[in-house]
PQR file with spaces between the fields and no chain letter, atoms N, CA, C, O and H, PARSE charges and radii, in Angstrom:
ATOM       1  N    UNK     1      58.987   47.991   12.774 -0.4000 1.5000
ATOM       2  CA   UNK     1      59.115   47.145   13.393 -0.0000 2.0000
ATOM       3  C    UNK     1      58.618   45.777   13.574  0.5500 1.7000
ATOM       4  O    UNK     1      57.614   45.856   14.281 -0.5500 1.4000
ATOM       5  N    UNK     2      58.882   44.459   13.232 -0.4000 1.5000
ATOM       6  CA   UNK     2      58.174   43.534   13.412 -0.0000 2.0000
ATOM       7  C    UNK     2      57.511   42.670   15.045  0.5500 1.7000
ATOM       8  O    UNK     2      58.193   42.188   15.951 -0.5500 1.4000
ATOM       9  H    UNK     2      59.698   44.395   12.657  0.4000 1.0000
ATOM      10  N    UNK     3      56.407   42.716   14.963 -0.4000 1.5000
ATOM      11  CA   UNK     3      55.897   41.721   15.894 -0.0000 2.0000
ATOM      12  C    UNK     3      56.958   40.150   15.916  0.5500 1.7000
ATOM      13  O    UNK     3      57.374   39.460   14.985 -0.5500 1.4000
ATOM      14  H    UNK     3      55.853   43.107   14.227  0.4000 1.0000
ATOM      15  N    UNK     4      57.122   40.023   17.432 -0.4000 1.5000
ATOM      16  CA   UNK     4      57.817   38.789   18.067 -0.0000 2.0000
ATOM      17  C    UNK     4      56.737   37.786   18.025  0.5500 1.7000
ATOM      18  O    UNK     4      55.613   38.131   18.392 -0.5500 1.4000
ATOM      19  H    UNK     4      56.784   40.583   18.189  0.4000 1.0000
ATOM      20  N    UNK     5      56.973   36.472   17.582 -0.4000 1.5000
ATOM      21  CA   UNK     5      56.107   35.556   18.184 -0.0000 2.0000
ATOM      22  C    UNK     5      55.574   35.185   19.305  0.5500 1.7000
ATOM      23  O    UNK     5      56.435   35.006   20.166 -0.5500 1.4000
ATOM      24  H    UNK     5      57.886   36.192   17.284  0.4000 1.0000
ATOM      25  N    UNK     6      54.504   34.993   19.659 -0.4000 1.5000
ATOM      26  CA   UNK     6      54.099   34.655   21.058 -0.0000 2.0000
ATOM      27  C    UNK     6      54.170   32.910   21.075  0.5500 1.7000
ATOM      28  O    UNK     6      54.295   32.260   20.037 -0.5500 1.4000
ATOM      29  H    UNK     6      53.805   35.138   18.959  0.4000 1.0000
ATOM      30  N    UNK     7      54.097   32.478   22.033 -0.4000 1.5000
ATOM      31  CA   UNK     7      54.182   30.930   22.147 -0.0000 2.0000
ATOM      32  C    UNK     7      52.793   30.914   23.007  0.5500 1.7000
ATOM      33  O    UNK     7      52.455   31.730   23.864 -0.5500 1.4000
ATOM      34  H    UNK     7      53.995   33.007   22.876  0.4000 1.0000
ATOM      35  N    UNK     8      51.982   29.610   22.486 -0.4000 1.5000
ATOM      36  CA   UNK     8      50.983   29.070   23.182 -0.0000 2.0000
ATOM      37  C    UNK     8      50.928   29.322   24.766  0.5500 1.7000
ATOM      38  O    UNK     8      51.926   29.197   25.476 -0.5500 1.4000
ATOM      39  H    UNK     8      52.256   28.947   21.789  0.4000 1.0000
ATOM      40  N    UNK     9      49.682   29.683   25.243 -0.4000 1.5000
ATOM      41  CA   UNK     9      49.896   29.355   26.564 -0.0000 2.0000
ATOM      42  C    UNK     9      48.837   28.016   26.944  0.5500 1.7000
ATOM      43  O    UNK     9      47.781   27.857   26.332 -0.5500 1.4000
ATOM      44  H    UNK     9      48.872   29.785   24.666  0.4000 1.0000
ATOM      45  N    UNK    10      49.218   27.246   27.864 -0.4000 1.5000
ATOM      46  CA   UNK    10      48.228   26.120   28.204 -0.0000 2.0000
ATOM      47  C    UNK    10      48.037   25.971   29.571  0.5500 1.7000
ATOM      48  O    UNK    10      48.829   25.275   30.206 -0.5500 1.4000
ATOM      49  H    UNK    10      50.076   27.375   28.362  0.4000 1.0000
ATOM      50  N    UNK    11      46.933   26.622   30.220 -0.4000 1.5000
ATOM      51  CA   UNK    11      46.723   26.706   31.563 -0.0000 2.0000
ATOM      52  C    UNK    11      46.204   25.913   31.995  0.5500 1.7000
ATOM      53  O    UNK    11      45.188   25.492   31.442 -0.5500 1.4000
ATOM      54  H    UNK    11      46.289   27.187   29.704  0.4000 1.0000
ATOM      55  N    UNK    12      46.739   25.277   33.345 -0.4000 1.5000
ATOM      56  CA   UNK    12      46.119   24.019   34.063 -0.0000 2.0000
ATOM      57  C    UNK    12      45.732   24.349   35.715  0.5500 1.7000
ATOM      58  O    UNK    12      46.460   25.091   36.375 -0.5500 1.4000
ATOM      59  H    UNK    12      47.564   25.620   33.794  0.4000 1.0000
ATOM      60  N    UNK    13      44.708   23.816   36.202 -0.4000 1.5000
ATOM      61  CA   UNK    13      44.389   24.034   37.628 -0.0000 2.0000
ATOM      62  C    UNK    13      45.733   24.140   38.599  0.5500 1.7000
ATOM      63  O    UNK    13      46.690   23.393   38.395 -0.5500 1.4000
ATOM      64  H    UNK    13      44.117   23.213   35.667  0.4000 1.0000
ATOM      65  N    UNK    14      45.735   24.951   39.485 -0.4000 1.5000
ATOM      66  CA   UNK    14      47.026   25.589   40.268 -0.0000 2.0000
ATOM      67  C    UNK    14      46.351   25.834   41.963  0.5500 1.7000
ATOM      68  O    UNK    14      45.152   25.925   42.227 -0.5500 1.4000
ATOM      69  H    UNK    14      44.958   25.558   39.651  0.4000 1.0000
ATOM      70  N    UNK    15      46.909   25.868   42.445 -0.4000 1.5000
ATOM      71  CA   UNK    15      46.443   26.443   43.673 -0.0000 2.0000
ATOM      72  C    UNK    15      46.216   27.990   43.571  0.5500 1.7000
ATOM      73  O    UNK    15      46.923   28.574   42.748 -0.5500 1.4000
ATOM      74  H    UNK    15      47.883   25.794   42.230  0.4000 1.0000
ATOM      75  N    UNK    16      45.305   28.745   44.313 -0.4000 1.5000
ATOM      76  CA   UNK    16      45.169   30.211   43.757 -0.0000 2.0000
ATOM      77  C    UNK    16      46.363   30.960   44.493  0.5500 1.7000
ATOM      78  O    UNK    16      46.506   32.149   44.208 -0.5500 1.4000
ATOM      79  H    UNK    16      44.732   28.272   44.981  0.4000 1.0000
ATOM      80  N    UNK    17      47.063   30.499   45.229 -0.4000 1.5000
ATOM      81  CA   UNK    17      48.369   31.518   45.828 -0.0000 2.0000
ATOM      82  C    UNK    17      49.338   31.006   45.090  0.5500 1.7000
ATOM      83  O    UNK    17      50.412   31.544   45.359 -0.5500 1.4000
ATOM      84  H    UNK    17      46.947   29.533   45.461  0.4000 1.0000
ATOM      85  N    UNK    18      49.423   30.089   44.167 -0.4000 1.5000
ATOM      86  CA   UNK    18      50.715   30.433   43.314 -0.0000 2.0000
ATOM      87  C    UNK    18      51.001   31.287   42.272  0.5500 1.7000
ATOM      88  O    UNK    18      50.310   31.346   41.254 -0.5500 1.4000
ATOM      89  H    UNK    18      48.550   29.652   43.948  0.4000 1.0000
ATOM      90  N    UNK    19      52.102   32.031   42.496 -0.4000 1.5000
ATOM      91  CA   UNK    19      52.296   33.035   41.394 -0.0000 2.0000
ATOM      92  C    UNK    19      53.685   32.970   40.986  0.5500 1.7000
ATOM      93  O    UNK    19      54.616   32.462   41.610 -0.5500 1.4000
ATOM      94  H    UNK    19      52.663   31.983   43.323  0.4000 1.0000
ATOM      95  N    UNK    20      53.710   33.673   39.614 -0.4000 1.5000
ATOM      96  CA   UNK    20      54.890   33.879   39.027 -0.0000 2.0000
ATOM      97  C    UNK    20      55.233   35.099   38.470  0.5500 1.7000
ATOM      98  O    UNK    20      54.248   35.837   38.439 -0.5500 1.4000
ATOM      99  H    UNK    20      52.953   34.085   39.106  0.4000 1.0000
ATOM     100  N    UNK    21      56.218   35.601   38.023 -0.4000 1.5000
ATOM     101  CA   UNK    21      56.241   37.070   37.440 -0.0000 2.0000
ATOM     102  C    UNK    21      55.434   37.190   36.509  0.5500 1.7000
ATOM     103  O    UNK    21      54.792   38.240   36.548 -0.5500 1.4000
ATOM     104  H    UNK    21      57.018   35.001   38.048  0.4000 1.0000
ATOM     105  N    UNK    22      55.112   36.192   35.287 -0.4000 1.5000
ATOM     106  CA   UNK    22      54.615   36.598   34.096 -0.0000 2.0000
ATOM     107  C    UNK    22      53.218   36.817   34.142  0.5500 1.7000
ATOM     108  O    UNK    22      52.744   37.308   33.117 -0.5500 1.4000
ATOM     109  H    UNK    22      55.633   35.339   35.256  0.4000 1.0000
ATOM     110  N    UNK    23      52.336   36.544   35.196 -0.4000 1.5000
ATOM     111  CA   UNK    23      50.864   36.541   35.928 -0.0000 2.0000
ATOM     112  C    UNK    23      50.665   38.041   35.971  0.5500 1.7000
ATOM     113  O    UNK    23      49.539   38.532   35.896 -0.5500 1.4000
ATOM     114  H    UNK    23      52.721   36.145   36.028  0.4000 1.0000
ATOM     115  N    UNK    24      51.640   38.684   36.079 -0.4000 1.5000
ATOM     116  CA   UNK    24      51.643   40.323   36.205 -0.0000 2.0000
ATOM     117  C    UNK    24      51.814   40.995   34.939  0.5500 1.7000
ATOM     118  O    UNK    24      51.204   42.038   34.703 -0.5500 1.4000
ATOM     119  H    UNK    24      52.555   38.285   36.141  0.4000 1.0000
ATOM     120  N    UNK    25      52.644   40.440   34.070 -0.4000 1.5000
ATOM     121  CA   UNK    25      52.959   41.088   32.839 -0.0000 2.0000
ATOM     122  C    UNK    25      51.983   40.537   31.586  0.5500 1.7000
ATOM     123  O    UNK    25      51.630   41.194   30.607 -0.5500 1.4000
ATOM     124  H    UNK    25      53.140   39.593   34.263  0.4000 1.0000
ATOM     125  N    UNK    26      51.740   39.519   31.816 -0.4000 1.5000
ATOM     126  CA   UNK    26      50.953   39.005   30.106 -0.0000 2.0000
ATOM     127  C    UNK    26      49.743   38.453   30.598  0.5500 1.7000
ATOM     128  O    UNK    26      49.738   37.410   31.251 -0.5500 1.4000
ATOM     129  H    UNK    26      52.027   38.985   32.611  0.4000 1.0000
ATOM     130  N    UNK    27      48.755   39.068   30.332 -0.4000 1.5000
ATOM     131  CA   UNK    27      47.353   38.911   30.629 -0.0000 2.0000
ATOM     132  C    UNK    27      46.428   38.003   30.333  0.5500 1.7000
ATOM     133  O    UNK    27      45.202   38.057   30.433 -0.5500 1.4000
ATOM     134  H    UNK    27      48.759   39.916   29.802  0.4000 1.0000
ATOM     135  N    UNK    28      47.651   36.557   29.687 -0.4000 1.5000
ATOM     136  CA   UNK    28      46.727   35.404   29.173 -0.0000 2.0000
ATOM     137  C    UNK    28      47.134   34.483   30.328  0.5500 1.7000
ATOM     138  O    UNK    28      46.588   33.380   30.364 -0.5500 1.4000
ATOM     139  H    UNK    28      48.646   36.513   29.605  0.4000 1.0000
ATOM     140  N    UNK    29      48.213   34.865   31.477 -0.4000 1.5000
ATOM     141  CA   UNK    29      48.365   34.120   32.427 -0.0000 2.0000
ATOM     142  C    UNK    29      47.669   34.747   33.877  0.5500 1.7000
ATOM     143  O    UNK    29      47.750   34.196   34.974 -0.5500 1.4000
ATOM     144  H    UNK    29      48.656   35.761   31.448  0.4000 1.0000
ATOM     145  N    UNK    30      47.073   35.843   33.630 -0.4000 1.5000
ATOM     146  CA   UNK    30      46.954   36.003   35.057 -0.0000 2.0000
ATOM     147  C    UNK    30      45.731   36.448   36.000  0.5500 1.7000
ATOM     148  O    UNK    30      45.405   37.425   36.673 -0.5500 1.4000
ATOM     149  H    UNK    30      47.007   36.291   32.738  0.4000 1.0000
ATOM     150  N    UNK    31      44.974   34.489   35.484 -0.4000 1.5000
ATOM     151  CA   UNK    31      43.822   34.043   36.588 -0.0000 2.0000
ATOM     152  C    UNK    31      44.541   33.661   37.446  0.5500 1.7000
ATOM     153  O    UNK    31      45.735   33.470   37.216 -0.5500 1.4000
ATOM     154  H    UNK    31      45.239   33.695   34.937  0.4000 1.0000
ATOM     155  N    UNK    32      44.046   33.475   38.537 -0.4000 1.5000
ATOM     156  CA   UNK    32      44.501   33.109   39.677 -0.0000 2.0000
ATOM     157  C    UNK    32      44.157   31.609   39.631  0.5500 1.7000
ATOM     158  O    UNK    32      43.042   31.432   39.140 -0.5500 1.4000
ATOM     159  H    UNK    32      43.076   33.631   38.723  0.4000 1.0000
ATOM     160  N    UNK    33      44.813   30.428   40.012 -0.4000 1.5000
ATOM     161  CA   UNK    33      44.198   29.180   40.098 -0.0000 2.0000
ATOM     162  C    UNK    33      44.336   28.322   38.587  0.5500 1.7000
ATOM     163  O    UNK    33      43.857   27.206   38.386 -0.5500 1.4000
ATOM     164  H    UNK    33      45.718   30.572   40.411  0.4000 1.0000
ATOM     165  N    UNK    34      45.077   29.099   37.641 -0.4000 1.5000
ATOM     166  CA   UNK    34      45.508   28.499   36.274 -0.0000 2.0000
ATOM     167  C    UNK    34      46.905   28.954   36.100  0.5500 1.7000
ATOM     168  O    UNK    34      47.153   30.144   36.291 -0.5500 1.4000
ATOM     169  H    UNK    34      45.466   30.006   37.804  0.4000 1.0000
ATOM     170  N    UNK    35      47.891   28.092   35.741 -0.4000 1.5000
ATOM     171  CA   UNK    35      49.146   28.440   35.557 -0.0000 2.0000
ATOM     172  C    UNK    35      49.502   27.674   34.565  0.5500 1.7000
ATOM     173  O    UNK    35      49.022   26.563   34.341 -0.5500 1.4000
ATOM     174  H    UNK    35      47.689   27.125   35.585  0.4000 1.0000
ATOM     175  N    UNK    36      50.394   28.246   33.894 -0.4000 1.5000
ATOM     176  CA   UNK    36      51.281   27.746   32.058 -0.0000 2.0000
ATOM     177  C    UNK    36      52.383   27.120   32.919  0.5500 1.7000
ATOM     178  O    UNK    36      52.962   27.916   33.658 -0.5500 1.4000
ATOM     179  H    UNK    36      50.784   29.148   34.076  0.4000 1.0000
ATOM     180  N    UNK    37      52.725   26.018   32.957 -0.4000 1.5000
ATOM     181  CA   UNK    37      54.099   25.441   33.817 -0.0000 2.0000
ATOM     182  C    UNK    37      54.895   24.773   32.512  0.5500 1.7000
ATOM     183  O    UNK    37      55.693   23.856   32.707 -0.5500 1.4000
ATOM     184  H    UNK    37      52.255   25.371   32.357  0.4000 1.0000
ATOM     185  N    UNK    38      54.649   25.257   31.237 -0.4000 1.5000
ATOM     186  CA   UNK    38      55.613   24.868   30.118 -0.0000 2.0000
ATOM     187  C    UNK    38      56.944   25.059   30.304  0.5500 1.7000
ATOM     188  O    UNK    38      57.707   24.297   29.711 -0.5500 1.4000
ATOM     189  H    UNK    38      54.001   26.002   31.079  0.4000 1.0000
ATOM     190  N    UNK    39      57.466   26.062   31.122 -0.4000 1.5000
ATOM     191  CA   UNK    39      58.690   26.519   31.255 -0.0000 2.0000
ATOM     192  C    UNK    39      59.467   25.951   32.605  0.5500 1.7000
ATOM     193  O    UNK    39      59.005   25.945   33.746 -0.5500 1.4000
ATOM     194  H    UNK    39      56.846   26.682   31.604  0.4000 1.0000
ATOM     195  N    UNK    40      60.697   25.502   32.202 -0.4000 1.5000
ATOM     196  CA   UNK    40      61.502   24.535   32.964 -0.0000 2.0000
ATOM     197  C    UNK    40      62.388   25.780   33.745  0.5500 1.7000
ATOM     198  O    UNK    40      63.200   25.518   34.633 -0.5500 1.4000
ATOM     199  H    UNK    40      61.072   25.507   31.275  0.4000 1.0000
ATOM     200  N    UNK    41      62.173   26.835   33.390 -0.4000 1.5000
ATOM     201  CA   UNK    41      63.028   28.012   34.076 -0.0000 2.0000
ATOM     202  C    UNK    41      62.201   28.865   35.022  0.5500 1.7000
ATOM     203  O    UNK    41      62.787   29.519   35.884 -0.5500 1.4000
ATOM     204  H    UNK    41      61.514   27.048   32.669  0.4000 1.0000
ATOM     205  N    UNK    42      61.039   28.898   34.931 -0.4000 1.5000
ATOM     206  CA   UNK    42      60.054   29.892   35.582 -0.0000 2.0000
ATOM     207  C    UNK    42      60.260   29.633   37.058  0.5500 1.7000
ATOM     208  O    UNK    42      60.502   28.503   37.483 -0.5500 1.4000
ATOM     209  H    UNK    42      60.563   28.366   34.231  0.4000 1.0000
ATOM     210  N    UNK    43      60.150   30.799   37.905 -0.4000 1.5000
ATOM     211  CA   UNK    43      60.325   30.803   39.295 -0.0000 2.0000
ATOM     212  C    UNK    43      58.783   31.144   39.865  0.5500 1.7000
ATOM     213  O    UNK    43      58.170   32.203   39.731 -0.5500 1.4000
ATOM     214  H    UNK    43      59.954   31.717   37.560  0.4000 1.0000
ATOM     215  N    UNK    44      58.326   29.858   40.574 -0.4000 1.5000
ATOM     216  CA   UNK    44      57.081   30.286   41.311 -0.0000 2.0000
ATOM     217  C    UNK    44      57.167   30.515   42.556  0.5500 1.7000
ATOM     218  O    UNK    44      58.054   29.895   43.143 -0.5500 1.4000
ATOM     219  H    UNK    44      58.824   28.997   40.682  0.4000 1.0000
ATOM     220  N    UNK    45      56.426   31.321   43.249 -0.4000 1.5000
ATOM     221  CA   UNK    45      56.268   31.403   44.655 -0.0000 2.0000
ATOM     222  C    UNK    45      54.925   31.680   45.334  0.5500 1.7000
ATOM     223  O    UNK    45      53.929   32.065   44.720 -0.5500 1.4000
ATOM     224  H    UNK    45      55.706   31.825   42.773  0.4000 1.0000
ATOM     225  N    UNK    46      54.973   31.472   46.545 -0.4000 1.5000
ATOM     226  CA   UNK    46      53.232   31.700   46.876 -0.0000 2.0000
ATOM     227  C    UNK    46      53.092   32.946   47.558  0.5500 1.7000
ATOM     228  O    UNK    46      53.838   33.508   48.360 -0.5500 1.4000
ATOM     229  H    UNK    46      55.781   31.159   47.044  0.4000 1.0000
ATOM     230  N    UNK    47      51.948   33.274   47.061 -0.4000 1.5000
ATOM     231  CA   UNK    47      51.216   34.412   47.715 -0.0000 2.0000
ATOM     232  C    UNK    47      51.394   34.940   49.192  0.5500 1.7000
ATOM     233  O    UNK    47      51.830   36.031   49.558 -0.5500 1.4000
ATOM     234  H    UNK    47      51.343   32.817   46.410  0.4000 1.0000
ATOM     235  N    UNK    48      51.004   34.025   49.837 -0.4000 1.5000
ATOM     236  CA   UNK    48      51.386   34.329   51.448 -0.0000 2.0000
ATOM     237  C    UNK    48      52.698   34.132   51.922  0.5500 1.7000
ATOM     238  O    UNK    48      53.107   34.642   52.965 -0.5500 1.4000
ATOM     239  H    UNK    48      50.649   33.139   49.540  0.4000 1.0000
ATOM     240  N    UNK    49      53.281   33.500   51.283 -0.4000 1.5000
ATOM     241  CA   UNK    49      54.765   33.333   52.105 -0.0000 2.0000
ATOM     242  C    UNK    49      55.902   34.421   51.427  0.5500 1.7000
ATOM     243  O    UNK    49      56.948   34.822   51.938 -0.5500 1.4000
ATOM     244  H    UNK    49      52.948   33.086   50.435  0.4000 1.0000
ATOM     245  N    UNK    50      55.194   34.822   49.815 -0.4000 1.5000
ATOM     246  CA   UNK    50      56.245   35.580   49.187 -0.0000 2.0000
ATOM     247  C    UNK    50      57.477   34.797   49.024  0.5500 1.7000
ATOM     248  O    UNK    50      58.498   35.477   48.930 -0.5500 1.4000
ATOM     249  H    UNK    50      54.344   34.497   49.400  0.4000 1.0000
ATOM     250  N    UNK    51      57.643   33.241   48.956 -0.4000 1.5000
ATOM     251  CA   UNK    51      58.982   32.851   48.790 -0.0000 2.0000
ATOM     252  C    UNK    51      58.479   31.833   48.121  0.5500 1.7000
ATOM     253  O    UNK    51      57.280   31.591   47.990 -0.5500 1.4000
ATOM     254  H    UNK    51      56.813   32.688   49.032  0.4000 1.0000
ATOM     255  N    UNK    52      59.741   30.971   47.513 -0.4000 1.5000
ATOM     256  CA   UNK    52      59.537   29.683   46.864 -0.0000 2.0000
ATOM     257  C    UNK    52      59.276   28.572   47.812  0.5500 1.7000
ATOM     258  O    UNK    52      59.079   27.460   47.324 -0.5500 1.4000
ATOM     259  H    UNK    52      60.716   31.167   47.619  0.4000 1.0000
ATOM     260  N    UNK    53      59.247   28.723   49.126 -0.4000 1.5000
ATOM     261  CA   UNK    53      58.551   27.840   50.391 -0.0000 2.0000
ATOM     262  C    UNK    53      57.427   28.218   50.596  0.5500 1.7000
ATOM     263  O    UNK    53      57.273   29.404   50.890 -0.5500 1.4000
ATOM     264  H    UNK    53      59.407   29.626   49.523  0.4000 1.0000
ATOM     265  N    UNK    54      56.473   27.486   50.522 -0.4000 1.5000
ATOM     266  CA   UNK    54      54.899   27.691   51.132 -0.0000 2.0000
ATOM     267  C    UNK    54      55.114   27.607   52.652  0.5500 1.7000
ATOM     268  O    UNK    54      56.040   27.058   53.249 -0.5500 1.4000
ATOM     269  H    UNK    54      56.598   26.523   50.282  0.4000 1.0000
ATOM     270  N    UNK    55      53.912   28.362   53.217 -0.4000 1.5000
ATOM     271  CA   UNK    55      53.645   28.496   54.654 -0.0000 2.0000
ATOM     272  C    UNK    55      54.056   27.195   55.565  0.5500 1.7000
ATOM     273  O    UNK    55      54.356   27.299   56.755 -0.5500 1.4000
ATOM     274  H    UNK    55      53.159   28.808   52.733  0.4000 1.0000
ATOM     275  N    UNK    56      54.031   25.988   54.862 -0.4000 1.5000
ATOM     276  CA   UNK    56      54.322   24.834   55.482 -0.0000 2.0000
ATOM     277  C    UNK    56      55.931   24.039   55.170  0.5500 1.7000
ATOM     278  O    UNK    56      56.310   22.877   55.321 -0.5500 1.4000
ATOM     279  H    UNK    56      53.788   25.903   53.896  0.4000 1.0000
ATOM     280  N    UNK    57      56.648   25.348   54.648 -0.4000 1.5000
ATOM     281  CA   UNK    57      57.828   25.193   54.676 -0.0000 2.0000
ATOM     282  C    UNK    57      58.794   24.073   53.473  0.5500 1.7000
ATOM     283  O    UNK    57      59.991   23.787   53.468 -0.5500 1.4000
ATOM     284  H    UNK    57      56.341   26.291   54.525  0.4000 1.0000
ATOM     285  N    UNK    58      57.435   23.564   52.356 -0.4000 1.5000
ATOM     286  CA   UNK    58      58.034   23.158   51.570 -0.0000 2.0000
ATOM     287  C    UNK    58      57.996   23.807   49.924  0.5500 1.7000
ATOM     288  O    UNK    58      57.418   24.885   49.786 -0.5500 1.4000
ATOM     289  H    UNK    58      56.462   23.796   52.360  0.4000 1.0000
ATOM     290  N    UNK    59      58.487   23.278   48.939 -0.4000 1.5000
ATOM     291  CA   UNK    59      58.773   24.235   47.782 -0.0000 2.0000
ATOM     292  C    UNK    59      57.637   24.413   47.370  0.5500 1.7000
ATOM     293  O    UNK    59      56.780   23.646   47.809 -0.5500 1.4000
ATOM     294  H    UNK    59      58.957   22.402   49.051  0.4000 1.0000
ATOM     295  N    UNK    60      57.201   25.527   46.344 -0.4000 1.5000
ATOM     296  CA   UNK    60      55.785   25.466   45.413 -0.0000 2.0000
ATOM     297  C    UNK    60      56.261   25.292   43.917  0.5500 1.7000
ATOM     298  O    UNK    60      57.372   25.355   43.392 -0.5500 1.4000
ATOM     299  H    UNK    60      57.897   26.151   45.987  0.4000 1.0000
ATOM     300  N    UNK    61      55.050   25.062   43.457 -0.4000 1.5000
ATOM     301  CA   UNK    61      55.018   25.329   42.105 -0.0000 2.0000
ATOM     302  C    UNK    61      54.081   24.064   41.698  0.5500 1.7000
ATOM     303  O    UNK    61      53.445   23.453   42.556 -0.5500 1.4000
ATOM     304  H    UNK    61      54.147   25.012   43.884  0.4000 1.0000
ATOM     305  N    UNK    62      54.047   23.712   40.280 -0.4000 1.5000
ATOM     306  CA   UNK    62      52.502   23.304   39.906 -0.0000 2.0000
ATOM     307  C    UNK    62      52.439   21.829   40.067  0.5500 1.7000
ATOM     308  O    UNK    62      51.460   21.088   40.150 -0.5500 1.4000
ATOM     309  H    UNK    62      54.564   24.209   39.583  0.4000 1.0000
ATOM     310  N    UNK    63      53.900   21.539   40.096 -0.4000 1.5000
ATOM     311  CA   UNK    63      53.843   20.025   40.764 -0.0000 2.0000
ATOM     312  C    UNK    63      53.948   19.269   42.059  0.5500 1.7000
ATOM     313  O    UNK    63      53.815   18.079   42.342 -0.5500 1.4000
ATOM     314  H    UNK    63      54.696   22.141   40.028  0.4000 1.0000
ATOM     315  N    UNK    64      54.321   20.697   42.977 -0.4000 1.5000
ATOM     316  CA   UNK    64      54.473   20.604   44.195 -0.0000 2.0000
ATOM     317  C    UNK    64      53.131   20.848   44.964  0.5500 1.7000
ATOM     318  O    UNK    64      52.815   20.087   45.878 -0.5500 1.4000
ATOM     319  H    UNK    64      54.429   21.664   42.747  0.4000 1.0000
ATOM     320  N    UNK    65      52.120   22.200   44.500 -0.4000 1.5000
ATOM     321  CA   UNK    65      51.151   22.630   44.913 -0.0000 2.0000
ATOM     322  C    UNK    65      50.191   21.626   44.497  0.5500 1.7000
ATOM     323  O    UNK    65      50.062   21.524   43.277 -0.5500 1.4000
ATOM     324  H    UNK    65      52.377   22.818   43.758  0.4000 1.0000
ATOM     325  N    UNK    66      49.399   20.767   45.312 -0.4000 1.5000
ATOM     326  CA   UNK    66      48.521   19.590   44.965 -0.0000 2.0000
ATOM     327  C    UNK    66      47.726   19.738   46.700  0.5500 1.7000
ATOM     328  O    UNK    66      48.156   20.048   47.811 -0.5500 1.4000
ATOM     329  H    UNK    66      49.503   20.850   46.303  0.4000 1.0000
ATOM     330  N    UNK    67      46.210   19.271   46.074 -0.4000 1.5000
ATOM     331  CA   UNK    67      45.467   19.535   46.973 -0.0000 2.0000
ATOM     332  C    UNK    67      46.069   18.470   48.204  0.5500 1.7000
ATOM     333  O    UNK    67      45.365   18.631   49.201 -0.5500 1.4000
ATOM     334  H    UNK    67      45.861   19.019   45.172  0.4000 1.0000
ATOM     335  N    UNK    68      46.700   17.864   48.348 -0.4000 1.5000
ATOM     336  CA   UNK    68      47.217   16.868   49.509 -0.0000 2.0000
ATOM     337  C    UNK    68      48.116   18.041   50.449  0.5500 1.7000
ATOM     338  O    UNK    68      48.376   17.694   51.601 -0.5500 1.4000
ATOM     339  H    UNK    68      47.272   17.733   47.539  0.4000 1.0000
ATOM     340  N    UNK    69      48.412   18.887   50.168 -0.4000 1.5000
ATOM     341  CA   UNK    69      48.781   19.858   51.038 -0.0000 2.0000
ATOM     342  C    UNK    69      47.819   20.933   52.315  0.5500 1.7000
ATOM     343  O    UNK    69      47.144   21.929   52.054 -0.5500 1.4000
ATOM     344  H    UNK    69      48.200   19.170   49.233  0.4000 1.0000
ATOM     345  N    UNK    70      48.010   20.445   53.378 -0.4000 1.5000
ATOM     346  CA   UNK    70      47.196   21.759   54.023 -0.0000 2.0000
ATOM     347  C    UNK    70      46.818   23.275   53.744  0.5500 1.7000
ATOM     348  O    UNK    70      45.780   23.869   54.039 -0.5500 1.4000
ATOM     349  H    UNK    70      48.558   19.636   53.590  0.4000 1.0000
ATOM     350  N    UNK    71      48.057   23.775   53.032 -0.4000 1.5000
ATOM     351  CA   UNK    71      47.849   24.942   52.522 -0.0000 2.0000
ATOM     352  C    UNK    71      47.375   25.280   50.715  0.5500 1.7000
ATOM     353  O    UNK    71      47.622   26.238   49.983 -0.5500 1.4000
ATOM     354  H    UNK    71      48.900   23.293   52.793  0.4000 1.0000
ATOM     355  N    UNK    72      46.664   24.089   50.508 -0.4000 1.5000
ATOM     356  CA   UNK    72      46.140   24.323   48.963 -0.0000 2.0000
ATOM     357  C    UNK    72      44.789   24.718   49.185  0.5500 1.7000
ATOM     358  O    UNK    72      43.954   24.334   50.004 -0.5500 1.4000
ATOM     359  H    UNK    72      46.463   23.311   51.102  0.4000 1.0000
ATOM     360  N    UNK    73      44.744   25.898   47.927 -0.4000 1.5000
ATOM     361  CA   UNK    73      43.301   26.304   48.259 -0.0000 2.0000
ATOM     362  C    UNK    73      42.951   26.578   46.520  0.5500 1.7000
ATOM     363  O    UNK    73      43.438   27.386   45.729 -0.5500 1.4000
ATOM     364  H    UNK    73      45.423   26.210   47.262  0.4000 1.0000
ATOM     365  N    UNK    74      42.160   25.788   46.394 -0.4000 1.5000
ATOM     366  CA   UNK    74      41.567   25.468   44.639 -0.0000 2.0000
ATOM     367  C    UNK    74      40.674   26.151   44.524  0.5500 1.7000
ATOM     368  O    UNK    74      39.899   26.417   45.443 -0.5500 1.4000
ATOM     369  H    UNK    74      41.764   25.132   47.036  0.4000 1.0000
ATOM     370  N    UNK    75      40.576   26.681   43.099 -0.4000 1.5000
ATOM     371  CA   UNK    75      39.485   27.301   42.526 -0.0000 2.0000
ATOM     372  C    UNK    75      37.749   26.764   43.133  0.5500 1.7000
ATOM     373  O    UNK    75      37.280   25.643   42.939 -0.5500 1.4000
ATOM     374  H    UNK    75      41.206   26.466   42.353  0.4000 1.0000
ATOM     375  N    UNK    76      37.069   27.873   43.854 -0.4000 1.5000
ATOM     376  CA   UNK    76      35.635   27.368   44.193 -0.0000 2.0000
ATOM     377  C    UNK    76      34.770   27.595   42.856  0.5500 1.7000
ATOM     378  O    UNK    76      34.718   28.641   42.208 -0.5500 1.4000
ATOM     379  H    UNK    76      37.450   28.784   44.011  0.4000 1.0000
ATOM     380  N    UNK    77      34.115   26.408   42.588 -0.4000 1.5000
ATOM     381  CA   UNK    77      33.118   26.503   41.546 -0.0000 2.0000
ATOM     382  C    UNK    77      32.215   27.223   41.937  0.5500 1.7000
ATOM     383  O    UNK    77      32.181   27.434   43.150 -0.5500 1.4000
ATOM     384  H    UNK    77      34.158   25.558   43.113  0.4000 1.0000
ATOM     385  N    UNK    78      31.131   27.877   41.037 -0.4000 1.5000
ATOM     386  CA   UNK    78      29.797   28.460   41.828 -0.0000 2.0000
ATOM     387  C    UNK    78      28.387   27.587   41.699  0.5500 1.7000
ATOM     388  O    UNK    78      27.366   27.975   42.267 -0.5500 1.4000
ATOM     389  H    UNK    78      31.158   27.706   40.052  0.4000 1.0000
């Protein structure tokens, strides 16, 4: 059996509450607060609301979950 090629993952800063299914099955993508936004079909959800809408009723995703939202929580630097 041949191995299937894996595509590169480019993680970008995001709200630590932003999630998607691949974070639970691909160890390269499991870091909260960092997401690969290269897929047009990936479904993101909020860890707190467990929905595609955040606690504030607005859509979630790398382009939506920004520091301008009251529910946004970024990575804390040491």
